[in-house]
Phi, psi and omega in degrees: 000161188278157180222147177056231182293342172298342186273130179267153172237189153130177214208131170193154180190184190217170170195269189248143181307139183228307188206143178259141180230177181281000179244013179134195177250128180271170180231161168267166177294146178297156186076353182260002180220237184272358175257138180265131176277141181227350186231147171245124182245130188227131176277131185242098184290329185280337181250013181049057181213167174228115182260140178248126175236155169295155176298343178271006186306147176222205182295337183245023185251128176275148180301148176275346176197149185222125174255109180199174178111163180298323185294338184281343188058024176288138177212091188061066174298130180232281179294138180222151179210133179254119181260096187297325188295323181247006169059049177225160174249128175251143187226128169269113188259115187290325171055042172067019181075024177219126175058048170284161182222165176241116177246151191240134179226151174289133180288358187283350174123350181301149183253344176272129184295144176292319182206157181221118175259122188182159173131178182298315180299325182296328185069012179285133177246292180238087180292130178256245182290149181222153182207144176242118179278177185287355167266002179083007177290138179260130174249129181230122176272115182262107186289316193277336182264001184044046184222159171244124182252131172245131177243146182285169186286349179267352182303136184199136174081211184270085180228154182285150173300149169296324184214151178215126177267113186196149177125160182307325178297332188286342184064013176286119172248008175179177182210119190237260183286149183209139172216159165247141179265186184295346178265001184085355175298145187256123168255127185222144176262140182222164168296351177259005177130191176253120189235147180249134182234153182290160191296327178261020181304138180199141180084208178271079174252148172284142170300149177279350181191150174221146178265144177266119187255162172306159178304142173059024181294151177232088181288072187283330179242131174234139184206141171246118188276180183304324178275004178073023177276158181255128180244149188221127178257116185262103182286333182285313182269010175055042191217156169240129180243153171240126175250141186288158181296135183086011179298143174234190177305332181275000185265122173277165181304139174294327172200161180224137176247118190194152176123171189298322179302326183292337188058014178295134179231308179217072190287119182254319194236133178227140178212138178238127184275181186291340176276356187086002184289138187250123183259123180234128167269120187245109183300310186282330175284348178056052185197148169271125179244132181242135182244156177287165186294334181263009187294138177207149176078212179275074194236146176286152166288153179275336175222144171228123173255088191272173173278118176202185185297334189269313180291329188064015183275148190246270184231088181291145178240311185242151180216139180216163172226144170214000000 
């Protein structure tokens, strides 16, 4: 099994139409605009499943829906994204870092993928964070290939990406958490830091901005909230950081959630809803931890969904709400 930065997160989700770019339409987080959030969705890499819980879920809450079984084609599901506009769920299947796929499912409860993107032409090896913009373009952070792949809305099967950000100038030494901001800029976590790429970035191009993280950081989860603040789940330092909108390499975190009371051990996924509530998928803690909107420092979560026989949770990697 993967450990530390080799664990992928990710996170991704959708909500309200925000801004048009040359590569499509970006989104604000769900629950942050006209759409109210009602569901929490968690990828469970240990059980090859994706679980849905009510937002009030706790230690004695069973999932309201479970996506699992051979027909789903799930294979170490990590990055997840809910496209509320088209009512679909997207899953990045890490597949031990070899021959990974991205699969799409109807939110209606269907268990067979509507489409699967994978194969040699895609160059996908071990997908982490995934994102789908308002035009239906798919963004894939490929951890093993140290690349960001962009596929057109019509892509399906074994097809080449329409664009690919890859090469030494990108500074990508891996690619884990991924999110787009309102301008369509691509934010991605790598063992070299969190990097921002222009909306139309392609090829061996340098990032337009990079955040400075604490030493030995493993930014497995990256999320941009409604106010354009950047959130980072650091699996190596058992911490979650918030950077203010417009942060650069000279900007320290606005706040840090870390310490024994938080019970954070290896946070991989981070998501912040429209009310500011913070959701963390923690692999080593084997739990989804939810923190109050004003949480900072060494504080206890307000909710914990642990791995047990009732929740059927095993090892969570990604968490989103819609």
